[in-house]
Kinemage of the C-alpha trace (Angstrom):
@kinemage 1
@onewidth
@group {chain A} dominant
@subgroup {mainchain}
@vectorlist {calphas} color= white
{ca met a 1} P -3.488 -118.570 136.128
{ca leu a 2} L -2.591 -120.186 133.387
{ca leu a 3} L 1.179 -118.809 132.310
{ca gly a 4} L -0.084 -117.654 129.139
{ca ala a 5} L 3.375 -116.691 127.090
{ca lys a 6} L 5.438 -120.308 128.741
{ca asn a 7} L 5.210 -123.549 126.443
{ca ser a 8} L 1.408 -121.715 124.542
{ca gln a 9} L 1.763 -124.319 122.238
{ca val a 10} L 1.416 -127.404 124.716
{ca leu a 11} L -1.669 -127.763 126.185
{ca pro a 12} L -3.528 -128.184 123.345
{ca gln a 13} L -0.820 -131.206 122.377
{ca his a 14} L -1.234 -132.496 125.177
{ca leu a 15} L -4.896 -132.510 124.385
{ca arg a 16} L -4.704 -134.254 121.326
{ca his a 17} L -2.554 -137.044 122.981
{ca met a 18} L -5.029 -138.485 125.146
{ca ala a 19} L -7.282 -141.196 123.258
{ca ser a 20} L -10.456 -141.554 126.938
{ca ala a 21} L -13.265 -138.784 126.232
{ca asp a 22} L -13.948 -138.456 129.938
{ca ala a 23} L -9.476 -138.170 130.483
{ca lys a 24} L -10.433 -135.033 128.419
{ca asp a 25} L -12.964 -133.480 130.228
{ca ala a 26} L -10.833 -134.028 133.785
{ca phe a 27} L -7.511 -132.449 132.271
{ca leu a 28} L -10.207 -129.324 130.607
{ca tyr a 29} L -11.464 -129.172 134.218
{ca leu a 30} L -8.625 -129.585 135.404
{ca ile a 31} L -6.531 -126.661 133.107
{ca gly a 32} L -9.712 -124.418 133.574
{ca leu a 33} L -9.559 -123.971 137.464
{ca ala a 34} L -6.034 -123.599 137.102
{ca ala a 35} L -6.378 -120.495 134.875
{ca ser a 36} L -8.711 -119.494 137.235
{ca asp a 37} L -6.367 -119.733 140.526
{ca glu a 38} L -4.344 -116.846 141.184
{ca arg a 39} L -3.245 -118.853 143.591
{ca phe a 40} L -0.900 -120.438 141.214
{ca arg a 41} L 1.215 -119.925 138.119
{ca cys a 42} L 0.699 -122.837 136.411
{ca tyr a 43} L 2.205 -124.406 132.504
{ca gly a 44} L 2.206 -127.227 130.376
{ca glu a 45} L 5.761 -128.954 129.445
{ca leu a 46} L 7.135 -131.257 127.535
{ca lys a 47} L 10.051 -133.125 128.874
{ca gly a 48} L 10.993 -135.842 126.053
{ca val a 49} L 7.960 -138.321 125.934
{ca val a 50} L 7.099 -136.819 129.499
{ca arg a 51} L 3.566 -134.302 129.258
{ca asp a 52} L 2.844 -132.721 132.512
{ca phe a 53} L 1.307 -129.523 133.704
{ca arg a 54} L 2.981 -127.436 136.890
{ca tyr a 55} L 1.263 -125.266 139.641
{ca tyr a 56} L 3.562 -123.120 141.245
{ca asp a 57} L 2.645 -120.877 144.751
{ca gln a 58} L 3.499 -117.694 144.914
{ca ser a 59} L 7.209 -118.587 146.820
{ca gly a 60} L 7.870 -120.549 143.345
{ca lys a 61} L 7.247 -123.842 145.164
{ca gln a 62} L 5.612 -126.522 143.318
{ca pro a 63} L 3.302 -128.478 144.575
{ca phe a 64} L 1.111 -129.701 142.424
{ca ala a 65} L 1.281 -131.144 139.071
{ca phe a 66} L -0.282 -134.215 136.804
{ca ile a 67} L 1.255 -136.538 133.573
{ca val a 68} L -0.751 -136.533 130.671
{ca asn a 69} L -1.356 -140.291 129.924
{ca lys a 70} L -3.709 -141.288 126.785
{ca asp a 71} L -6.500 -142.183 129.201
{ca ser a 72} L -6.046 -140.298 132.547
{ca leu a 73} L -3.901 -137.731 134.579
{ca leu a 74} L -1.325 -139.014 137.017
{ca phe a 75} L -1.983 -136.506 139.269
{ca tyr a 76} L 1.476 -135.171 141.750
{ca leu a 77} L 1.199 -133.669 145.653
{ca arg a 78} L 4.936 -133.361 145.562
{ca ala a 79} L 7.338 -132.617 148.395
{ca pro a 80} L 6.262 -129.352 149.495
{ca ala a 81} L 2.531 -129.961 149.691
{ca val a 82} L 3.597 -133.522 151.586
{ca arg a 83} L 5.367 -132.122 153.250
{ca ser a 84} L 3.110 -128.399 154.199
{ca gly a 85} L 1.024 -130.569 156.850
{ca asp a 86} L -2.121 -129.726 154.819
{ca tyr a 87} L -3.307 -132.908 153.409
{ca gln a 88} L -3.086 -136.276 155.167
{ca leu a 89} L -2.147 -139.682 152.612
{ca ala a 90} L -5.323 -141.752 154.419
{ca lys a 91} L -7.437 -139.507 154.232
{ca leu a 92} L -6.302 -139.587 150.108
{ca lys a 93} L -6.411 -143.630 150.003
{ca ala a 94} L -10.081 -143.255 151.684
{ca gln a 95} L -11.880 -140.723 148.214
{ca phe a 96} L -9.054 -142.277 145.956
{ca ser a 97} L -8.340 -146.483 145.315
{ca thr a 98} L -5.592 -145.790 142.680
{ca val a 99} L -2.957 -143.591 145.393
{ca gly a 100} L 0.802 -144.161 145.464
{ca glu a 101} L 3.316 -143.225 146.753
{ca asn a 102} L 6.705 -142.885 144.397
{ca arg a 103} L 10.627 -142.832 146.325
{ca ser a 104} L 10.636 -139.317 146.495
{ca gly a 105} L 8.265 -139.713 148.530
{ca glu a 106} L 5.969 -137.394 146.467
{ca trp a 107} L 1.752 -138.992 146.010
{ca thr a 108} L 0.690 -139.540 143.375
{ca val a 109} L -3.526 -140.612 142.087
{ca arg a 110} L -4.826 -141.404 139.002
{ca ile a 111} L -7.537 -139.237 137.480
{ca gly a 112} L -9.784 -141.164 135.195
{ca asn a 113} L -13.047 -138.681 134.833
{ca leu a 114} L -14.657 -135.572 135.272
{ca asp a 115} L -16.089 -136.356 139.078
{ca asp a 116} L -12.189 -137.747 139.943
{ca ala a 117} L -11.043 -134.141 139.029
{ca arg a 118} L -13.821 -133.149 141.407
{ca arg a 119} L -12.652 -134.231 144.079
{ca ile a 120} L -9.426 -133.843 144.142
{ca trp a 121} L -9.287 -130.533 143.624
{ca leu a 122} L -11.974 -130.644 147.187
{ca phe a 123} L -8.817 -132.444 148.402
{ca leu a 124} L -6.827 -129.972 147.871
{ca gly a 125} L -8.994 -127.521 149.617
{ca thr a 126} L -8.405 -125.462 146.549
{ca asp a 127} L -12.018 -125.932 145.661
{ca val a 128} L -13.476 -122.095 143.806
{ca asp a 129} L -17.125 -122.708 144.131
{ca ser a 130} L -17.147 -124.093 147.833
{ca arg a 131} L -14.267 -120.203 148.733
{ca ser a 132} L -17.675 -118.338 146.699
{ca gly a 133} L -20.793 -120.484 148.064
{ca asp a 134} L -22.011 -121.342 144.598
{ca ala a 135} L -22.116 -125.036 143.211
{ca pro a 136} L -20.990 -125.932 140.745
{ca thr a 137} L -23.063 -124.690 137.731
{ca met a 138} L -22.699 -124.534 133.831
{ca gln a 139} L -24.659 -120.915 132.112
{ca asn a 140} L -24.956 -119.541 129.424
{ca gly a 141} L -24.483 -116.096 128.849
């Protein structure tokens, strides 16, 4: 769930910073899922020139985050996620061509569009749609 009062002005600033419509769609998708997922407490942050979004679990650990760039999001599987054993680097690399590993042992993947955002969410096993049994849909009213 989004922590509404924490840095509430940051998310609109992040969105305005982005130049790519595809990356904006990915951003909005991931923020929307974060807002509806009770397992996480999330918020945006601005540290100098670095714009990010952080996911904290119920124990206060930060398993995921992403950095907001003009044309993409750099999604991180942080140390708690990597150490958990729930994810495999080889499987991540099989799904994304943009996987990296930083000096801290965290895994990164570049998210450039809505399809990438959907695939990372499915990879993380946090897909709201699969938990409910519903296919992804958009309905008015």
